[in-house]
C-alpha positions in Angstrom: 0.0 0.0 0.0 2.8 2.4 0.9 4.6 1.7 -2.4 1.4 2.2 -4.3 0.8 5.6 -2.7 4.4 6.7 -3.4 4.2 5.7 -7.0 0.8 7.3 -7.4 2.3 10.5 -6.0 5.0 10.4 -8.7 2.5 9.7 -11.4 0.3 12.6 -10.3 3.4 14.9 -10.4 4.3 13.8 -13.9 0.8 14.2 -15.1 0.5 17.7 -13.5 -2.1 16.6 -10.9 -0.5 18.6 -8.1 -3.4 18.5 -5.7 -3.6 14.7 -5.8 0.1 14.6 -5.5 0.1 16.7 -2.4 -2.7 14.6 -0.8 -0.8 11.4 -1.4 2.5 12.9 -0.2 1.0 14.3 3.0 -0.6 10.9 3.7 2.7 9.0 3.5 4.8 11.6 5.3 2.3 11.9 8.1 2.7 8.2 9.0 5.1 6.7 11.6 7.6 5.4 9.1 11.4 5.4 8.6 13.0 8.0 6.3 13.8 5.2 3.9 10.2 4.2 3.7 9.1 7.8 3.1 11.9 8.5 0.6 10.0 8.1 -2.6 7.5 10.7 -1.5 10.2 13.0 -0.2 11.8 12.7 -3.7 8.6 13.7 -5.4 8.1 16.6 -3.0 11.6 17.9 -3.9 11.0 17.5 -7.6 7.7 19.4 -7.5 9.2 22.1 -5.3 12.2 22.6 -7.6 9.8 22.8 -10.6 7.7 25.4 -8.8 10.8 27.5 -8.2 10.9 26.8 -4.4 14.7 26.1 -4.7 15.6 27.4 -1.2 13.0 25.3 0.5 13.8 22.3 -1.7 17.5 22.7 -0.8 16.8 22.8 2.9 14.5 19.7 2.7 17.1 17.7 0.8 19.8 18.5 3.2 17.6 17.4 6.1 16.7 14.1 4.4 20.4 13.3 3.9 21.0 14.0 7.6 18.1 11.7 8.5 19.7 9.0 6.3 22.9 9.4 8.4 24.9 10.8 5.5 27.3 13.8 5.8 25.8 17.0 4.4 27.4 20.5 4.4 25.5 23.3 6.1 23.4 25.6 4.0 25.7 28.6 4.1 28.4 30.1 1.9 31.5 28.0 1.8 35.0 29.5 1.9 37.3 29.3 -1.1 39.8 27.4 1.1 37.2 24.7 1.9 36.2 24.4 -1.7 39.9 24.2 -2.9 40.8 21.6 -0.2 37.8 19.4 -1.2 38.6 19.8 -4.9 42.2 18.6 -4.3 41.1 15.6 -2.3 38.5 14.6 -4.9 40.8 15.2 -7.9 43.5 13.1 -6.2 40.9 10.3 -5.6 40.0 10.4 -9.3 43.6 10.2 -10.3 44.3 9.7 -14.0 41.3 7.4 -14.6 40.0 7.6 -18.1 36.3 7.9 -19.1 36.3 4.2 -19.8 37.9 3.4 -16.4 35.2 5.5 -14.6 32.3 3.9 -16.6 33.7 0.5 -15.7 33.6 0.9 -11.9 31.5 -1.6 -9.9 27.7 -1.0 -9.7 26.3 0.8 -6.6 24.2 -1.6 -4.5 23.8 0.2 -1.1 20.2 1.5 -1.1 21.0 4.2 1.5 23.8 5.6 -0.7 21.5 5.4 -3.7 19.0 7.6 -1.9 21.7 10.0 -0.8 23.0 10.3 -4.4 19.5 10.9 -5.7 19.0 13.7 -3.2 22.3 15.3 -4.3 21.1 15.1 -7.9 18.1 17.3 -7.1 20.1 19.6 -4.9 22.7 20.4 -7.5 20.3 22.5 -9.6 18.9 24.1 -6.5 22.3 25.1 -5.1 23.4 26.4 -8.6 20.5 28.8 -8.4 20.7 30.1 -4.8 23.8 28.9 -3.1 26.6 28.7 -5.6 29.4 27.9 -3.2 27.6 24.8 -2.0 27.4 23.4 -5.6 31.0 22.2 -5.8 30.9 20.7 -2.3 27.8 18.6 -3.3 29.6 17.6 -6.5 32.6 16.4 -4.6 30.4 14.4 -2.3 28.8 12.7 -5.3 32.1 11.9 -6.9 33.7 10.5 -3.8 30.6 8.4 -3.0 30.8 7.0 -6.6 34.4 6.1 -6.3 33.9 4.5 -2.9 30.5 2.7 -3.4 30.2 2.3 -7.1 28.3 3.8 -10.1 24.6 4.2 -10.8 22.6 6.7 -12.8 23.5 9.5 -10.3 27.1 9.0 -11.2 26.4 10.7 -14.6 25.6 13.8 -12.7 28.7 13.4 -10.5 31.1 13.2 -13.4 29.5 15.8 -15.7 29.3 18.3 -12.8 32.9 17.7 -11.9 33.7 18.3 -15.5 31.8 21.7 -15.3 34.1 22.7 -12.4 37.2 21.5 -14.2 36.2 23.5 -17.2 34.9 26.8 -15.7 36.8 27.1 -12.5 40.1 25.1 -12.8 40.6 25.8 -16.5 41.1 22.3 -17.8 38.6 21.9 -20.7 40.1 18.7 -22.1 40.0 16.8 -18.8 36.5 18.2 -18.4 35.5 16.7 -21.7 36.7 13.3 -20.4 34.4 13.6 -17.4 31.6 14.4 -19.8 32.5 11.3 -21.9 32.4 9.2 -18.7 28.9 10.4 -18.0 27.8 9.6 -21.5 29.2 6.1 -21.3 27.4 5.5 -18.0 24.1 6.9 -19.4 24.3 4.4 -22.3 23.8 1.6 -19.8 20.1 0.6 -19.6 19.8 1.2 -15.9 21.0 4.8 -16.4 18.9 5.7 -19.4 16.9 8.3 -17.4 20.0 10.5 -17.3 20.5 10.9 -21.1 18.7 14.2 -21.3 20.2 15.6 -18.1 23.8 15.0 -19.0 23.2 16.5 -22.4 22.6 19.8 -20.6 25.9 19.5 -18.8 28.0 18.3 -21.7 26.6 20.5 -24.5 25.6 23.5 -22.4 28.6 23.7 -20.0 31.6 21.7 -21.2 31.8 21.4 -25.0 31.4 25.1 -25.8 35.0 25.6 -24.5 36.5 23.4 -27.1 33.9 22.9 -29.8 32.1 25.3 -32.1 29.0 26.6 -30.4 26.8 25.7 -33.4 27.8 22.0 -33.0 26.0 21.9 -29.6 22.7 22.8 -31.0 21.6 19.6 -32.6 22.5 17.5 -29.5 20.6 19.9 -27.3 17.5 19.5 -29.4 17.9 15.7 -29.3 18.3 15.9 -25.5 15.1 17.9 -25.3 13.2 15.2 -27.3 14.7 12.4 -25.2 13.8 14.1 -22.0 10.2 14.5 -23.2 10.0 10.8 -24.1 11.4 9.8 -20.8 9.1 12.3 -19.0 12.2 13.9 -17.5 10.6 17.3 -18.1 13.1 19.3 -16.0 16.1 18.1 -18.0 14.1 18.5 -21.3 13.3 22.1 -20.3 17.0 22.8 -19.5 18.0 21.3 -22.9 15.5 23.5 -24.6 16.7 26.6 -22.7 20.3 25.9 -23.6 19.2 25.2 -27.2 17.6 28.6 -27.4 20.6 30.4 -25.7 23.2 28.7 -27.8 21.3 29.3 -31.0 21.1 33.0 -30.1 24.8 33.3 -29.3 25.9 31.1 -32.3 24.5 33.6 -34.7 21.7 31.5 -36.1 19.0 33.5 -37.9 16.7 34.9 -35.3 13.6 33.4 -37.0 15.0 29.9 -36.3 14.3 30.4 -32.5 10.6 30.9 -33.0 9.5 27.3 -33.4 11.2 26.0 -30.3 10.3 29.0 -28.2 6.6 28.6 -29.2 6.8 24.9 -28.5 8.1 25.5 -25.0 5.6 28.3 -24.1 2.7 26.0 -25.3 4.1 23.0 -23.4 2.0 21.9 -20.4 5.2 20.6 -18.9 7.1 23.9 -18.8 8.4 25.1 -15.5 8.5 28.7 -14.4 12.3 28.9 -14.2 12.8 27.7 -17.8 9.9 29.8 -19.0 11.5 33.0 -17.6 14.9 31.9 -18.9 13.6 31.3 -22.5 11.4 34.4 -22.3 14.5 36.4 -21.7 15.9 35.4 -25.1 12.5 35.6 -26.7 12.4 39.3 -25.7 15.9 39.9 -27.1 14.9 38.3 -30.4 11.8 40.4 -30.6 13.7 43.6 -29.8 16.3 43.0 -32.4 13.7 42.2 -35.0 11.6 45.2 -34.0 8.5 43.2 -33.1 5.8 44.8 -30.9 6.1 44.0 -27.2 3.2 43.5 -24.9 3.1 45.0 -21.4 3.3 41.5 -19.8 6.6 40.9 -21.5 8.4 43.3 -19.2 10.0 42.9 -15.8 11.8 39.6 -16.1 14.4 40.5 -13.5 11.6 41.4 -11.0 9.8 38.1 -11.8 13.0 36.2 -11.3 13.7 37.8 -8.0 10.1 37.5 -6.8 9.7 33.8 -7.8 13.2 32.4 -7.2 15.6 34.7 -5.5 17.7 33.1 -8.3 21.0 34.9 -8.8 21.7 32.7 -11.9 18.5 33.7 -13.7 19.0 37.4 -13.0 22.6 37.1 -14.2 21.4 35.6 -17.5 19.0 38.5 -17.9 21.8 41.1 -17.3 24.0 39.3 -19.8 21.4 39.4 -22.5 20.5 43.0 -21.7 24.1 44.0 -22.1 24.2 42.2 -25.5 21.3 44.3 -26.7 22.9 47.6 -25.5 26.1 46.7 -27.4 24.3 45.8 -30.7 22.2 49.0 -30.5 25.2 51.1 -29.7 23.8 52.3 -26.4 27.2 52.6 -24.8 26.2 54.9 -21.8 23.4 52.5 -20.9 25.8 49.5 -21.3 28.3 51.2 -19.0 25.6 51.7 -16.3 24.4 48.1 -16.7 28.0 46.9 -16.1 28.2 48.8 -12.9 24.8 47.6 -11.7 25.1 44.0 -12.7 28.5 43.4 -11.1 30.4 40.3 -12.0 27.7 37.9 -13.3 30.4 35.4 -14.2 30.2 34.2 -10.6 26.7 32.9 -11.4 27.4 31.9 -15.0 30.4 29.7 -14.7 30.4 27.2 -17.5 27.8 28.2 -20.1 28.7 30.3 -23.0 26.8 33.2 -21.5 29.6 33.7 -19.0 32.4 33.9 -21.6 30.2 36.1 -23.8 29.7 38.5 -20.9 33.4 38.7 -20.5 33.9 39.7 -24.1 31.1 42.3 -23.9 32.5 43.7 -20.6 35.9 44.3 -22.2 34.3 45.9 -25.2 32.1 48.2 -23.2 35.1 49.1 -20.9 37.2 50.1 -23.9 34.3 52.2 -25.2 33.8 53.9 -21.8 37.5 54.7 -21.7 37.3 56.5 -25.0 34.8 59.0 -23.6 36.5 60.0 -20.4 40.0 60.9 -19.0 42.2 60.8 -16.0 41.7 58.3 -13.3 38.3 57.2 -14.6 39.8 56.4 -18.0 42.5 54.4 -16.3 40.0 52.4 -14.3 37.9 51.5 -17.4 41.1 50.6 -19.3 42.3 48.4 -16.5 38.9 46.6 -16.2 38.7 46.1 -19.9 42.3 44.7 -20.1 41.5 42.3 -17.2 38.5 40.9 -19.1 40.5 40.7 -22.3 43.2 38.7 -20.5 40.6 36.1 -19.5 39.6 35.9 -23.2 43.2 35.4 -24.2 43.6 32.6 -21.6 40.5 30.8 -22.8 41.6 31.1 -26.5 45.1 29.6 -25.6 43.3 26.7 -24.0 41.4 25.9 -27.1 38.2 27.9 -27.1 37.4 28.3 -30.8 34.3 30.4 -30.1 36.3 33.4 -28.8 39.1 33.8 -31.3 37.2 36.2 -33.5 36.1 38.1 -30.3 39.7 38.5 -29.3 40.7 40.0 -32.6 37.8 42.5 -32.3 39.0 43.4 -28.8 42.5 43.9 -30.1 41.2 46.3 -32.7 39.0 48.2 -30.3 41.8 48.5 -27.8 43.9 50.0 -30.6 41.2 52.5 -31.4 40.9 53.4 -27.7 44.6 54.2 -27.6 44.2 56.4 -30.7 46.1 54.1 -33.1 45.3 54.6 -36.8 47.5 51.9 -38.1 47.4 48.9 -40.5 47.7 46.6 -37.5 44.3 47.8 -36.2 42.8 47.3 -39.7 44.2 43.8 -39.8 42.7 43.0 -36.4 39.3 44.0 -37.8 39.9 41.9 -40.9 40.7 38.8 -38.9 37.7 39.3 -36.7 35.4 39.5 -39.7 37.0 36.6 -41.5 36.9 34.2 -38.4 33.3 35.3 -37.6 32.2 34.4 -41.1 34.2 31.1 -41.1 32.7 29.9 -37.8 29.2 31.1 -38.4 28.9 34.0 -35.9 26.8 36.1 -38.2 26.0 38.8 -35.6 29.6 39.3 -34.7 30.6 39.5 -38.4 28.1 42.3 -38.6 29.4 44.0 -35.5 33.0 43.8 -36.6 32.1 45.3 -40.0 30.2 48.1 -38.3 33.1 48.9 -36.0 35.6 48.6 -38.9 33.5 51.1 -41.0 33.7 53.6 -38.1 37.5 53.1 -37.9 38.1 53.6 -41.6 35.8 56.6 -41.6 38.3 58.4 -39.4 41.1 57.9 -42.0 41.7 60.0 -45.1 41.4 58.2 -48.4 39.4 55.2 -47.1 35.9 56.1 -48.3 35.6 52.9 -50.3 36.6 50.7 -47.3 34.2 52.6 -45.1 31.3 52.0 -47.5 32.3 48.4 -48.1 32.2 47.6 -44.4 28.9 49.5 -44.0 27.3 47.4 -46.7 28.6 44.2 -45.2 27.4 45.1 -41.8 23.9 45.8 -43.1 23.9 42.6 -45.1 24.9 40.5 -42.1 22.5 42.2 -39.7 19.7 41.7 -42.3 20.6 38.0 -42.8 20.6 37.6 -39.0 17.1 39.1 -38.9 17.9 42.1 -36.8 15.7 44.5 -38.7 15.4 47.0 -35.8 19.2 47.3 -35.7 19.3 47.8 -39.5 16.8 50.6 -39.3 18.7 52.3 -36.5 22.0 51.9 -38.3 20.5 53.4 -41.5 19.1 56.4 -39.6 22.5 57.0 -38.0 24.1 56.8 -41.4 21.6 59.3 -42.9 22.4 61.7 -40.0 26.1 61.5 -40.7 25.7 61.7 -44.4 27.0 58.2 -45.2 25.4 56.1 -47.9 24.7 52.4 -48.0 23.1 49.8 -50.2 20.8 48.8 -47.3 
C-alpha cells in the first residue's frame, strides 16, 4: 500500500495533478515510518518544489533528508574558497588519472541508502546552482567521492559531468572536463542509467563542450536531448536542454527566426516550469527587440519576476548578460556602462555556459568604449577593467576555445582605437575578426566587426571605399541575422552623418 501511494504521487506529479500529488505525499509523510520508507514521497516533493521555483525550500529539505539518512551533508551557508579548494584537491586526487572508460567500468552501486543519498544530491545540484553557488562544488565532490567508494549508478552521470563543469569553468582544464563528460555519456548508455541521457546533455553540450567545440555544434545534440527528455518524462532536463538550445542558438548567430518554433513549443508546453519559462522568455524578448516586433506589457520585468519567484541569482545574471548584449548591438554605450556597474560580475553565477564567456567579451568591449569617452583616473579604471577581461579571453583562447578567437581579434582592434592608433595593425585585427566570424558562423559578430571597422576607416583620409564596403557588409549581415530593428537604427544614423549604403 505504501509503495502504491508513493508511485501514485510520482504519477500525479508527472501528469500535473499537483493537488492529488500533495494529498498522497502528506498521507505518507504523516505516517510513523522510517525515512527510507518515506523516501519516494520526499523525492517527489523535492522534484515538485524545484519545478515550482521553491529552490531554497527544496535545498533545505534535501539537506535534512540526507541528515536523517545518516549521510554527511554540508550546512546551507556560503563555503570558503579554502574549503572548496581543499575538497577539490582531495577529490581530484581520488580520481587520479582514470579515463572515461575506467570510470564507466567501476562496480555497480548496490547500497540502497547511498543510492538515496546520491539521488538527493542530484536534485540539490540544480537548487544550489540557483541560490547557493558555493555549495554546488561541495555537493559535486560528495557525489564523486561516493561513486568512487561505493560504485556507479545513474546518479554518477551527474557526479562526473558536474565535476567536468568545475574543471572547465573554475580550474581551466577543458580537455579533462570533456573526459568527465564522456564518462557520464558512457554510463548513461547503460540501460539502468537511461533516465540521465537528457540531463547529461545539458551539462556536456551546455557547460563543457562550448569551451573546445564550435557553439553551433552543440545545438543539434541539445535539441535531441530535449526530445529524449520529453519521451522519458524527464521534463526538468528536457526544459533545460530547450533553454540551452535557445541560448546557444542565439549566441551562435543562427538566424533569429529559427528560434521561433522551439520558443513557441516551450511556451505552449504543459510541462514547462517557471524557471525555464522565464529563462527562455529572456531570449525571446531579445529576439523580438532585435527584429523590431511589438512588445506587450506583460513581456516586461523579467528581472523582477526572477527575484520574486526564485531569489535566483543565476537567472537574473542571464537577464543582465542578454540586456548587455542588446545595448552593445544597438550602440547604447552609456546604458551599457551603467548596466555593467549595476550587474556586477555575473560570471560568478554563469560559470560554465557560453553566456559567462560572452559576458566577459562584452564587458571588455564596453570598458574600452567607456575609456574612449573619459579621461584621467576614470579612463585608467575602465582601461584596467577592460584589459583584465580581455586577458581572460586570451587565456581561454590559448586553452582551445574556438568560439572566442574572433572576439579576441575584435577586442585587439577596439583597444587600438581606444589608444588612438590609426595603423594597418588595427585594420588587420578587424579583418581577422570579420574573417573568423564568417568562417565559424557567428553572423551577428561578423556584422558587429564590420560596423566597427566602418567607423574606424571613416576616421582615416582616403578610405571612403573601405568605409562604404564595411557598412554594406554590416547591413547585409544584420539583415541575414534578422535584426531588422538594428538595420533601421543603423541606416538612420548613417543618414544623419551623411553616409550612404546599399541597405
